[in-house]
BALOBA-1460 file (C-alpha; in Angstrom, 3 decimals):
// residues 151
<rec num="1" residu="m" x="0.000" y="0.000" z="0.000"/>
<rec num="2" residu="m" x="1.370" y="3.368" z="-0.996"/>
<rec num="3" residu="v" x="0.980" y="6.300" z="1.413"/>
<rec num="4" residu="l" x="1.423" y="9.731" z="-0.044"/>
<rec num="5" residu="k" x="3.703" y="12.063" z="1.875"/>
<rec num="6" residu="w" x="1.319" y="14.968" z="1.792"/>
<rec num="7" residu="l" x="-1.355" y="12.899" z="3.532"/>
<rec num="8" residu="r" x="0.869" y="12.348" z="6.540"/>
<rec num="9" residu="q" x="0.328" y="14.759" z="9.347"/>
<rec num="10" residu="t" x="3.033" y="15.851" z="11.680"/>
<rec num="11" residu="k" x="1.977" y="17.170" z="15.033"/>
<rec num="12" residu="k" x="4.139" y="19.336" z="17.215"/>
<rec num="13" residu="l" x="3.401" y="20.509" z="20.708"/>
<rec num="14" residu="v" x="3.648" y="24.076" z="21.889"/>
<rec num="15" residu="f" x="4.137" y="24.657" z="25.597"/>
<rec num="16" residu="f" x="3.210" y="27.890" z="27.311"/>
<rec num="17" residu="r" x="4.978" y="28.302" z="30.643"/>
<rec num="18" residu="q" x="3.779" y="30.375" z="33.571"/>
<rec num="19" residu="s" x="6.189" y="33.198" z="32.734"/>
<rec num="20" residu="e" x="4.698" y="36.603" z="32.063"/>
<rec num="21" residu="l" x="5.938" y="36.622" z="28.453"/>
<rec num="22" residu="d" x="4.419" y="33.211" z="27.659"/>
<rec num="23" residu="q" x="1.128" y="34.122" z="29.342"/>
<rec num="24" residu="h" x="0.996" y="37.380" z="27.389"/>
<rec num="25" residu="l" x="1.574" y="35.424" z="24.158"/>
<rec num="26" residu="l" x="-1.118" y="32.901" z="25.104"/>
<rec num="27" residu="a" x="-3.603" y="35.730" z="25.737"/>
<rec num="28" residu="a" x="-2.764" y="37.200" z="22.315"/>
<rec num="29" residu="v" x="-3.319" y="33.765" z="20.700"/>
<rec num="30" residu="k" x="-6.710" y="33.403" z="22.404"/>
<rec num="31" residu="a" x="-7.720" y="36.922" z="21.340"/>
<rec num="32" residu="e" x="-6.752" y="36.196" z="17.718"/>
<rec num="33" residu="l" x="-8.653" y="32.900" z="17.719"/>
<rec num="34" residu="d" x="-11.727" y="34.696" z="19.137"/>
<rec num="35" residu="r" x="-11.390" y="37.343" z="16.439"/>
<rec num="36" residu="q" x="-11.184" y="34.717" z="13.676"/>
<rec num="37" residu="p" x="-13.509" y="31.869" z="14.747"/>
<rec num="38" residu="g" x="-12.753" y="29.701" z="11.675"/>
<rec num="39" residu="l" x="-9.039" y="29.700" z="12.379"/>
<rec num="40" residu="s" x="-7.524" y="26.873" z="14.418"/>
<rec num="41" residu="f" x="-4.507" y="27.124" z="16.700"/>
<rec num="42" residu="s" x="-2.631" y="24.975" z="14.197"/>
<rec num="43" residu="g" x="-3.592" y="27.305" z="11.336"/>
<rec num="44" residu="l" x="-2.570" y="30.350" z="13.353"/>
<rec num="45" residu="c" x="0.805" y="28.787" z="14.152"/>
<rec num="46" residu="k" x="1.398" y="27.874" z="10.515"/>
<rec num="47" residu="e" x="0.439" y="31.367" z="9.347"/>
<rec num="48" residu="a" x="2.713" y="33.016" z="11.929"/>
<rec num="49" residu="l" x="5.605" y="30.682" z="11.144"/>
<rec num="50" residu="h" x="5.147" y="31.221" z="7.426"/>
<rec num="51" residu="q" x="5.254" y="34.984" z="7.851"/>
<rec num="52" residu="l" x="8.218" y="34.843" z="10.198"/>
<rec num="53" residu="l" x="10.353" y="32.228" z="8.526"/>
<rec num="54" residu="l" x="9.432" y="32.083" z="4.868"/>
<rec num="55" residu="s" x="8.431" y="35.643" z="4.054"/>
<rec num="56" residu="n" x="11.399" y="37.215" z="5.767"/>
<rec num="57" residu="h" x="14.028" y="34.773" z="4.569"/>
<rec num="58" residu="s" x="12.937" y="33.607" z="1.137"/>
<rec num="59" residu="y" x="12.650" y="37.019" z="-0.468"/>
<rec num="60" residu="p" x="14.246" y="39.463" z="1.912"/>
<rec num="61" residu="s" x="15.514" y="41.887" z="-0.669"/>
<rec num="62" residu="q" x="12.483" y="42.189" z="-2.927"/>
<rec num="63" residu="p" x="10.235" y="44.512" z="-0.884"/>
<rec num="64" residu="s" x="13.118" y="46.613" z="0.375"/>
<rec num="65" residu="t" x="14.664" y="46.731" z="-3.101"/>
<rec num="66" residu="d" x="11.388" y="47.854" z="-4.672"/>
<rec num="67" residu="k" x="10.990" y="50.573" z="-2.061"/>
<rec num="68" residu="r" x="14.584" y="51.640" z="-2.525"/>
<rec num="69" residu="i" x="14.162" y="51.810" z="-6.303"/>
<rec num="70" residu="e" x="11.019" y="53.914" z="-5.888"/>
<rec num="71" residu="s" x="12.881" y="56.216" z="-3.514"/>
<rec num="72" residu="l" x="15.790" y="56.571" z="-5.925"/>
<rec num="73" residu="e" x="13.423" y="57.263" z="-8.826"/>
<rec num="74" residu="a" x="11.710" y="59.990" z="-6.790"/>
<rec num="75" residu="q" x="15.074" y="61.512" z="-5.905"/>
<rec num="76" residu="l" x="16.170" y="61.414" z="-9.544"/>
<rec num="77" residu="l" x="12.955" y="63.102" z="-10.649"/>
<rec num="78" residu="s" x="13.470" y="65.822" z="-8.042"/>
<rec num="79" residu="v" x="17.061" y="66.410" z="-9.183"/>
<rec num="80" residu="e" x="15.986" y="66.548" z="-12.833"/>
<rec num="81" residu="q" x="13.246" y="69.084" z="-12.061"/>
<rec num="82" residu="r" x="15.641" y="71.321" z="-10.127"/>
<rec num="83" residu="f" x="18.282" y="71.032" z="-12.866"/>
<rec num="84" residu="f" x="15.860" y="71.954" z="-15.640"/>
<rec num="85" residu="a" x="14.458" y="74.849" z="-13.599"/>
<rec num="86" residu="q" x="17.983" y="76.195" z="-13.031"/>
<rec num="87" residu="e" x="18.883" y="75.805" z="-16.702"/>
<rec num="88" residu="k" x="15.655" y="77.525" z="-17.768"/>
<rec num="89" residu="n" x="16.404" y="80.469" z="-15.451"/>
<rec num="90" residu="r" x="19.974" y="80.627" z="-16.737"/>
<rec num="91" residu="l" x="18.818" y="80.601" z="-20.356"/>
<rec num="92" residu="e" x="16.250" y="83.331" z="-19.679"/>
<rec num="93" residu="r" x="18.960" y="85.508" z="-18.067"/>
<rec num="94" residu="l" x="21.258" y="84.964" z="-21.057"/>
<rec num="95" residu="e" x="18.466" y="85.871" z="-23.487"/>
<rec num="96" residu="a" x="17.703" y="89.042" z="-21.532"/>
<rec num="97" residu="q" x="21.399" y="89.987" z="-21.599"/>
<rec num="98" residu="l" x="21.541" y="89.285" z="-25.335"/>
<rec num="99" residu="a" x="18.507" y="91.498" z="-25.952"/>
<rec num="100" residu="q" x="20.059" y="94.258" z="-23.841"/>
<rec num="101" residu="l" x="23.337" y="93.986" z="-25.773"/>
<rec num="102" residu="s" x="21.427" y="94.160" z="-29.063"/>
<rec num="103" residu="l" x="19.769" y="97.372" z="-27.971"/>
<rec num="104" residu="q" x="23.112" y="98.815" z="-26.886"/>
<rec num="105" residu="v" x="24.637" y="97.934" z="-30.267"/>
<rec num="106" residu="v" x="21.740" y="99.670" z="-32.027"/>
<rec num="107" residu="h" x="22.183" y="102.703" z="-29.835"/>
<rec num="108" residu="l" x="25.972" y="102.815" z="-30.335"/>
<rec num="109" residu="a" x="25.798" y="102.245" z="-34.084"/>
<rec num="110" residu="g" x="23.666" y="105.320" z="-34.471"/>
<rec num="111" residu="s" x="21.632" y="103.966" z="-37.358"/>
<rec num="112" residu="g" x="19.276" y="101.081" z="-37.946"/>
<rec num="113" residu="s" x="21.272" y="99.767" z="-40.943"/>
<rec num="114" residu="a" x="24.318" y="98.808" z="-38.877"/>
<rec num="115" residu="v" x="22.390" y="96.491" z="-36.562"/>
<rec num="116" residu="p" x="23.820" y="92.993" z="-36.607"/>
<rec num="117" residu="s" x="21.327" y="90.203" z="-36.715"/>
<rec num="118" residu="f" x="21.409" y="87.709" z="-33.856"/>
<rec num="119" residu="p" x="19.961" y="84.257" z="-34.310"/>
<rec num="120" residu="q" x="17.141" y="83.495" z="-31.926"/>
<rec num="121" residu="l" x="18.291" y="80.876" z="-29.426"/>
<rec num="122" residu="v" x="14.935" y="79.674" z="-28.146"/>
<rec num="123" residu="s" x="11.318" y="79.563" z="-29.227"/>
<rec num="124" residu="d" x="9.348" y="82.576" z="-30.387"/>
<rec num="125" residu="d" x="7.626" y="82.794" z="-26.999"/>
<rec num="126" residu="v" x="10.367" y="85.039" z="-25.606"/>
<rec num="127" residu="h" x="9.527" y="88.733" z="-25.879"/>
<rec num="128" residu="y" x="12.354" y="91.213" z="-26.037"/>
<rec num="129" residu="a" x="12.375" y="94.822" z="-24.911"/>
<rec num="130" residu="e" x="10.616" y="97.362" z="-27.089"/>
<rec num="131" residu="e" x="12.333" y="98.736" z="-30.169"/>
<rec num="132" residu="v" x="14.573" y="101.782" z="-29.724"/>
<rec num="133" residu="e" x="13.786" y="104.833" z="-31.779"/>
<rec num="134" residu="e" x="16.300" y="105.763" z="-34.422"/>
<rec num="135" residu="v" x="18.695" y="108.346" z="-33.046"/>
<rec num="136" residu="p" x="19.709" y="111.159" z="-35.394"/>
<rec num="137" residu="e" x="23.375" y="111.120" z="-36.326"/>
<rec num="138" residu="d" x="25.563" y="113.392" z="-34.235"/>
<rec num="139" residu="p" x="27.714" y="115.688" z="-36.446"/>
<rec num="140" residu="v" x="30.636" y="115.528" z="-34.006"/>
<rec num="141" residu="l" x="30.605" y="111.732" z="-34.060"/>
<rec num="142" residu="a" x="30.397" y="111.772" z="-37.842"/>
<rec num="143" residu="r" x="33.535" y="113.955" z="-38.098"/>
<rec num="144" residu="l" x="35.370" y="111.833" z="-35.518"/>
<rec num="145" residu="s" x="34.468" y="108.616" z="-37.326"/>
<rec num="146" residu="g" x="35.930" y="110.089" z="-40.512"/>
<rec num="147" residu="l" x="39.159" y="110.885" z="-38.674"/>
<rec num="148" residu="i" x="39.247" y="107.407" z="-37.150"/>
<rec num="149" residu="d" x="38.771" y="105.829" z="-40.570"/>
<rec num="150" residu="d" x="41.688" y="107.885" z="-41.911"/>
<rec num="151" residu="f" x="43.853" y="106.983" z="-38.964"/>
């Protein structure tokens, strides 16, 4: 006659001593069994042992690794957001300086025809300062520029 291994039952005894710790544990067991009337002491022991021995030792790194990966991803996202915000602010400052320099070049050149064209670095959403009126040519500067050209 063949007896299957899974049909065999192994019974183990659990002793609760009169110590305060054991009695506290026994009270907790009784409370849990009252809370879950369909659960037997054997089932409770198996469940507790499974959680303690198998869950903690079979796959110890999986939950902590997943949480750590999530934490690292959140940190990376935060760093990326700060980096892009800083770069955006830096680019906006550079564009404002470029616009200011363009206006100064127009002002120094004295005429609209000598304005160099600057390629736009970013999208068309950036608005530059208002156009500067054309300044009439100063006769003293005109004579000095002629002397400088001859020099």
